[in-house]
One Martini backbone bead per residue (centre of mass of N, CA, C, O) as a GRO file, in nm:
protein
  286
    1MET     BB    1  11.909  15.318 -15.179
    2LYS     BB    2  11.596  15.210 -15.148
    3ARG     BB    3  11.294  15.345 -15.097
    4SER     BB    4  10.993  15.343 -15.005
    5ALA     BB    5  10.687  15.429 -15.148
    6VAL     BB    6  10.555  15.515 -14.880
    7LEU     BB    7  10.692  15.789 -14.854
    8VAL     BB    8  10.552  15.929 -15.088
    9LEU     BB    9  10.265  15.880 -14.989
   10LEU     BB   10  10.288  16.029 -14.721
   11LEU     BB   11  10.350  16.303 -14.843
   12ALA     BB   12  10.092  16.329 -15.013
   13LEU     BB   13   9.891  16.304 -14.776
   14ALA     BB   14  10.012  16.554 -14.617
   15GLY     BB   15  10.122  16.747 -14.804
   16CYS     BB   16  10.300  17.046 -14.912
   17GLY     BB   17  10.211  17.210 -14.693
   18GLY     BB   18  10.139  17.363 -14.416
   19GLY     BB   19  10.082  17.550 -14.186
   20GLY     BB   20  10.088  17.895 -14.075
   21ASP     BB   21  10.148  18.192 -14.024
   22GLY     BB   22  10.293  18.185 -13.703
   23GLY     BB   23  10.248  17.940 -13.563
   24ASP     BB   24  10.393  17.687 -13.329
   25GLU     BB   25  10.664  17.713 -13.144
   26SER     BB   26  10.650  17.481 -12.938
   27ALA     BB   27  10.585  17.251 -13.139
   28PHE     BB   28  10.823  17.300 -13.324
   29CYS     BB   29  11.049  17.245 -13.115
   30ASP     BB   30  10.968  16.960 -13.042
   31SER     BB   31  11.001  16.843 -13.333
   32LEU     BB   32  11.295  16.929 -13.376
   33ASP     BB   33  11.411  16.766 -13.140
   34ALA     BB   34  11.311  16.489 -13.239
   35LEU     BB   35  11.467  16.491 -13.510
   36SER     BB   36  11.748  16.514 -13.388
   37GLU     BB   37  11.734  16.244 -13.228
   38GLN     BB   38  11.697  16.057 -13.471
   39VAL     BB   39  11.973  16.114 -13.586
   40SER     BB   40  12.152  16.053 -13.329
   41ASP     BB   41  12.031  15.744 -13.314
   42GLY     BB   42  12.030  15.631 -13.627
   43ASP     BB   43  11.742  15.599 -13.771
   44LEU     BB   44  11.819  15.680 -14.084
   45SER     BB   45  11.946  15.385 -14.165
   46SER     BB   46  11.643  15.322 -14.214
   47ASP     BB   47  11.338  15.301 -14.349
   48GLU     BB   48  11.176  15.339 -14.089
   49GLY     BB   49  11.332  15.592 -13.993
   50LEU     BB   50  11.254  15.771 -14.236
   51GLU     BB   51  10.953  15.761 -14.184
   52ASP     BB   52  10.962  15.889 -13.903
   53ALA     BB   53  11.095  16.155 -13.998
   54LEU     BB   54  10.860  16.236 -14.180
   55ASP     BB   55  10.652  16.260 -13.960
   56THR     BB   56  10.801  16.486 -13.810
   57ALA     BB   57  10.804  16.685 -14.049
   58ASN     BB   58  10.495  16.708 -14.061
   59GLU     BB   59  10.470  16.835 -13.780
   60LEU     BB   60  10.638  17.081 -13.843
   61ALA     BB   61  10.451  17.195 -14.068
   62GLU     BB   62  10.203  17.246 -13.876
   63SER     BB   63  10.393  17.462 -13.686
   64ALA     BB   64  10.492  17.640 -13.896
   65ALA     BB   65  10.588  17.926 -14.030
   66GLU     BB   66  10.552  18.133 -14.257
   67GLY     BB   67  10.804  18.089 -14.490
   68GLU     BB   68  11.115  18.004 -14.408
   69GLN     BB   69  11.030  17.772 -14.218
   70LEU     BB   70  10.840  17.613 -14.412
   71ASP     BB   71  11.037  17.585 -14.647
   72ALA     BB   72  11.247  17.413 -14.497
   73VAL     BB   73  11.061  17.178 -14.426
   74ASN     BB   74  10.979  17.105 -14.722
   75GLU     BB   75  11.261  17.028 -14.812
   76VAL     BB   76  11.287  16.788 -14.619
   77ARG     BB   77  11.036  16.632 -14.714
   78ASP     BB   78  11.134  16.585 -15.001
   79VAL     BB   79  11.380  16.414 -14.925
   80LEU     BB   80  11.235  16.194 -14.746
   81GLY     BB   81  11.023  16.124 -14.996
   82ASP     BB   82  11.249  16.010 -15.157
   83GLY     BB   83  11.306  15.691 -15.284
   84GLY     BB   84  11.647  15.760 -15.324
   85THR     BB   85  11.736  15.824 -15.043
   86GLU     BB   86  11.999  15.876 -14.847
   87PRO     BB   87  12.088  15.911 -14.526
   88GLU     BB   88  12.300  16.137 -14.572
   89GLU     BB   89  12.109  16.329 -14.722
   90ALA     BB   90  11.903  16.368 -14.497
   91VAL     BB   91  12.091  16.484 -14.283
   92GLU     BB   92  12.194  16.726 -14.449
   93ALA     BB   93  11.918  16.861 -14.488
   94ILE     BB   94  11.851  16.906 -14.190
   95GLN     BB   95  12.097  17.078 -14.120
   96ASP     BB   96  12.071  17.301 -14.344
   97GLU     BB   97  11.758  17.384 -14.309
   98LEU     BB   98  11.727  17.363 -13.961
   99GLY     BB   99  11.975  17.470 -13.796
  100GLY     BB  100  11.885  17.782 -13.770
  101PHE     BB  101  11.646  17.698 -13.544
  102ALA     BB  102  11.781  17.583 -13.285
  103GLU     BB  103  11.838  17.832 -13.102
  104ASP     BB  104  11.533  17.921 -13.076
  105CYS     BB  105  11.497  17.615 -12.927
  106ASP     BB  106  11.736  17.553 -12.731
  107ILE     BB  107  11.947  17.426 -12.940
  108ASP     BB  108  12.241  17.303 -12.995
  109GLU     BB  109  12.404  17.338 -13.288
  110ASP     BB  110  12.634  17.120 -13.240
  111ASP     BB  111  12.392  16.891 -13.167
  112PHE     BB  112  12.239  16.906 -13.427
  113ALA     BB  113  12.188  16.640 -13.611
  114VAL     BB  114  12.404  16.418 -13.512
  115ALA     BB  115  12.551  16.163 -13.642
  116PRO     BB  116  12.662  15.869 -13.590
  117THR     BB  117  12.927  15.678 -13.572
  118THR     BB  118  13.041  15.453 -13.807
  119THR     BB  119  13.119  15.122 -13.889
  120GLU     BB  120  13.315  14.983 -14.108
  121ALA     BB  121  13.258  14.742 -14.326
  122PRO     BB  122  13.368  14.464 -14.433
  123SER     BB  123  13.480  14.305 -14.702
  124THR     BB  124  13.353  14.080 -14.951
  125THR     BB  125  13.366  13.766 -15.128
  126ALA     BB  126  13.187  13.574 -15.325
  127PRO     BB  127  13.075  13.266 -15.290
  128PRO     BB  128  13.228  13.082 -15.551
  129GLU     BB  129  13.313  13.291 -15.781
  130THR     BB  130  13.568  13.481 -15.621
  131GLY     BB  131  13.658  13.311 -15.373
  132THR     BB  132  13.747  13.472 -15.106
  133THR     BB  133  13.693  13.566 -14.754
  134ALA     BB  134  13.687  13.821 -14.545
  135PRO     BB  135  13.711  13.896 -14.227
  136PRO     BB  136  13.613  14.032 -13.969
  137GLU     BB  137  13.759  14.236 -13.733
  138THR     BB  138  13.663  14.041 -13.493
  139GLY     BB  139  13.722  13.764 -13.557
  140THR     BB  140  13.935  13.480 -13.517
  141THR     BB  141  14.121  13.227 -13.438
  142ALA     BB  142  14.442  13.191 -13.512
  143PRO     BB  143  14.697  13.058 -13.609
  144PRO     BB  144  15.001  13.048 -13.463
  145ASP     BB  145  15.134  13.215 -13.725
  146GLY     BB  146  14.878  13.405 -13.836
  147GLU     BB  147  14.753  13.245 -14.051
  148VAL     BB  148  14.520  13.232 -14.305
  149VAL     BB  149  14.286  12.970 -14.355
  150SER     BB  150  14.138  12.797 -14.595
  151VAL     BB  151  13.804  12.677 -14.627
  152SER     BB  152  13.634  12.392 -14.725
  153ALA     BB  153  13.466  12.143 -14.813
  154ARG     BB  154  13.369  11.861 -14.708
  155GLU     BB  155  13.449  11.513 -14.681
  156PRO     BB  156  13.394  11.209 -14.696
  157VAL     BB  157  13.433  10.922 -14.552
  158PRO     BB  158  13.633  10.686 -14.611
  159GLY     BB  159  13.575  10.355 -14.690
  160ASP     BB  160  13.890  10.264 -14.583
  161ILE     BB  161  13.860  10.309 -14.301
  162ALA     BB  162  13.934  10.224 -14.002
  163ALA     BB  163  13.726  10.092 -13.772
  164GLU     BB  164  13.861  10.221 -13.511
  165PHE     BB  165  13.837  10.527 -13.662
  166ALA     BB  166  13.543  10.590 -13.753
  167PRO     BB  167  13.425  10.770 -13.524
  168LEU     BB  168  13.628  11.001 -13.556
  169ALA     BB  169  13.572  11.059 -13.854
  170GLN     BB  170  13.273  11.130 -13.817
  171ALA     BB  171  13.317  11.365 -13.619
  172CYS     BB  172  13.484  11.527 -13.815
  173PHE     BB  173  13.265  11.557 -14.033
  174ASP     BB  174  13.055  11.695 -13.823
  175GLY     BB  175  13.277  11.923 -13.673
  176ASP     BB  176  13.495  11.791 -13.482
  177MET     BB  177  13.811  11.909 -13.440
  178SER     BB  178  13.925  11.726 -13.214
  179ALA     BB  179  13.884  11.465 -13.377
  180CYS     BB  180  14.076  11.533 -13.604
  181ASP     BB  181  14.330  11.559 -13.426
  182GLU     BB  182  14.314  11.275 -13.305
  183LEU     BB  183  14.331  11.123 -13.569
  184PHE     BB  184  14.613  11.225 -13.644
  185ASN     BB  185  14.766  11.142 -13.363
  186THR     BB  186  14.660  10.806 -13.369
  187THR     BB  187  14.765  10.741 -13.650
  188PRO     BB  188  14.925  10.621 -13.898
  189GLY     BB  189  15.167  10.705 -14.090
  190GLY     BB  190  15.031  10.760 -14.414
  191SER     BB  191  14.743  10.729 -14.368
  192ILE     BB  192  14.413  10.784 -14.436
  193ASP     BB  193  14.341  10.861 -14.149
  194GLU     BB  194  14.548  11.086 -14.110
  195ALA     BB  195  14.466  11.260 -14.355
  196TYR     BB  196  14.177  11.326 -14.260
  197GLY     BB  197  14.268  11.476 -14.004
  198ASP     BB  198  14.473  11.678 -14.135
  199THR     BB  199  14.219  11.804 -14.324
  200CYS     BB  200  13.957  11.827 -14.158
  201GLY     BB  201  13.777  11.654 -14.354
  202GLY     BB  202  13.878  11.810 -14.632
  203ARG     BB  203  13.899  12.135 -14.566
  204ILE     BB  204  14.214  12.105 -14.610
  205GLU     BB  205  14.461  12.137 -14.816
  206ASP     BB  206  14.689  11.868 -14.756
  207GLY     BB  207  14.754  11.980 -14.498
  208ARG     BB  208  14.977  12.046 -14.183
  209GLY     BB  209  15.014  11.879 -13.955
  210PHE     BB  210  15.188  12.000 -13.673
  211ASP     BB  211  15.145  12.314 -13.762
  212LEU     BB  212  14.824  12.240 -13.740
  213GLU     BB  213  14.511  12.287 -13.595
  214CYS     BB  214  14.174  12.253 -13.633
  215VAL     BB  215  14.086  12.429 -13.377
  216THR     BB  216  14.227  12.696 -13.522
  217VAL     BB  217  14.046  12.706 -13.791
  218ILE     BB  218  13.788  12.581 -13.646
  219THR     BB  219  13.536  12.741 -13.463
  220GLY     BB  220  13.361  12.913 -13.282
  221PRO     BB  221  13.155  13.161 -13.247
  222ILE     BB  222  13.070  13.484 -13.274
  223ASP     BB  223  12.939  13.757 -13.201
  224VAL     BB  224  12.694  13.965 -13.284
  225PRO     BB  225  12.706  14.242 -13.432
  226ALA     BB  226  12.549  14.545 -13.390
  227GLU     BB  227  12.558  14.621 -13.711
  228VAL     BB  228  12.365  14.418 -13.771
  229VAL     BB  229  12.058  14.404 -13.923
  230ASP     BB  230  11.995  14.083 -13.930
  231GLN     BB  231  11.961  13.953 -13.630
  232ALA     BB  232  11.794  13.692 -13.653
  233THR     BB  233  11.971  13.539 -13.860
  234ALA     BB  234  12.239  13.573 -13.707
  235GLN     BB  235  12.154  13.418 -13.451
  236ALA     BB  236  12.106  13.150 -13.596
  237CYS     BB  237  12.391  13.124 -13.699
  238GLN     BB  238  12.531  13.137 -13.420
  239GLY     BB  239  12.356  12.871 -13.321
  240GLY     BB  240  12.408  12.665 -13.605
  241ASP     BB  241  12.258  12.772 -13.865
  242MET     BB  242  12.367  12.729 -14.190
  243VAL     BB  243  12.132  12.827 -14.357
  244ALA     BB  244  12.129  13.111 -14.232
  245CYS     BB  245  12.408  13.196 -14.318
  246ASP     BB  246  12.359  13.174 -14.626
  247GLN     BB  247  12.118  13.366 -14.628
  248LEU     BB  248  12.268  13.614 -14.524
  249PHE     BB  249  12.475  13.631 -14.750
  250GLN     BB  250  12.274  13.628 -15.006
  251SER     BB  251  12.080  13.886 -14.888
  252SER     BB  252  12.308  14.081 -14.867
  253ALA     BB  253  12.496  14.337 -14.893
  254GLU     BB  254  12.762  14.428 -15.046
  255GLY     BB  255  13.003  14.472 -14.787
  256SER     BB  256  12.862  14.381 -14.545
  257ILE     BB  257  12.837  14.256 -14.226
  258ASP     BB  258  12.628  14.046 -14.293
  259GLU     BB  259  12.782  13.902 -14.519
  260ALA     BB  260  13.033  13.826 -14.353
  261TYR     BB  261  12.895  13.664 -14.127
  262GLY     BB  262  12.770  13.451 -14.316
  263ALA     BB  263  13.022  13.361 -14.486
  264LEU     BB  264  13.175  13.284 -14.189
  265CYS     BB  265  12.984  13.134 -13.999
  266ALA     BB  266  13.011  13.328 -13.747
  267GLY     BB  267  13.342  13.289 -13.738
  268ARG     BB  268  13.438  12.982 -13.780
  269VAL     BB  269  13.584  13.111 -14.018
  270GLN     BB  270  13.842  13.299 -14.199
  271ASP     BB  271  13.823  13.143 -14.485
  272THR     BB  272  13.626  13.114 -14.799
  273ASP     BB  273  13.459  12.917 -15.092
  274ALA     BB  274  13.214  12.820 -14.914
  275LEU     BB  275  12.948  12.693 -14.786
  276CYS     BB  276  12.832  12.617 -14.478
  277VAL     BB  277  12.685  12.345 -14.548
  278ASP     BB  278  12.958  12.226 -14.677
  279ILE     BB  279  13.123  12.233 -14.406
  280PHE     BB  280  12.884  12.133 -14.172
  281GLY     BB  281  12.607  12.150 -14.254
  282GLU     BB  282  12.305  12.245 -14.117
  283VAL     BB  283  12.471  12.184 -13.845
  284ALA     BB  284  12.679  12.289 -13.609
  285PHE     BB  285  12.876  12.170 -13.364
  286LEU     BB  286  12.940  12.490 -13.257
   0.00000   0.00000   0.00000
C-alpha cells in the first residue's frame, strides 16, 4: 500500500532531530499513551491515521531524552514517514522500539500499542473478465436448496409477450422479482411469457421452474459492513444506486470487502459475472 508523499514531507519539516538533554518525561508519557491509543483504535489502517501517528511521534521526539529514548522515537518516525510503509510494519516498529518505555510511563506493557483484530475480507473475482464473484460472509438469502445461483445481465422484454402480461414482464425487467415469479406462475406453460418470468427477466440461464423463486435469488440489500473503507459510496450502493455499486467495485482494492460489496450490488445477488447496472439498471427496484 502506498503512503502519501505528505508523510515524507511532514517528517522532513519536523526534522530528524528533536528532543534533547533530559527531555520532558510527563509530555513524553502523554504522547506515548496517545500513540498507543491510536494503534489500539485501528487508526494506522488508513493513510490519514498514519499521518496522525507521525504527528504524535514528532511530539514524542520533542519531549524525548537524548540517547536511547530519542533514538527509538526517531526509528519510529523513519518508519511512519516511509511512503511505502504498511500498517503492520508501523505497528511492529512502535511496539519494538517504544514498548520498553511503557512501564516507565505507567502503561501496561501487555496493552501497549495492541492493534485491533481485523476481519479478513472475502476475496472476489472481477467481472466480467474472470467469471463469478464470491459473496461476502455476511451473505444474502440463499435458494431453498442452499445452492448459490449466478445472476447475469437482464434481457429486454420480448416483443411478442402477450399484452395482458406485458405490465408484469416490464416490472420483472425493472427488478421486481415478485413480478417475475407471478409472471411464471400465471402464464401458460411453455409460453414465452412463462419463460421470461422463469428466468427472472433473462437474469438466470434457462430458468429453474418451480424449484426456485426469483425472490430468493435476487433480494434486497444487506447492511454496509463496518469494515468497508468507502462508506459513502457503499451507502449509495446500498440505497439503490447501481452506478455507485459498480464504481465501488471498480475502484476498490482487489480482494477487499469494498470490492465484494460493490460487485454483489450490496448483497442483492449471491454470485454474478455482470455489472450491477446491467442487472438492475441505474437504480435497483429494492
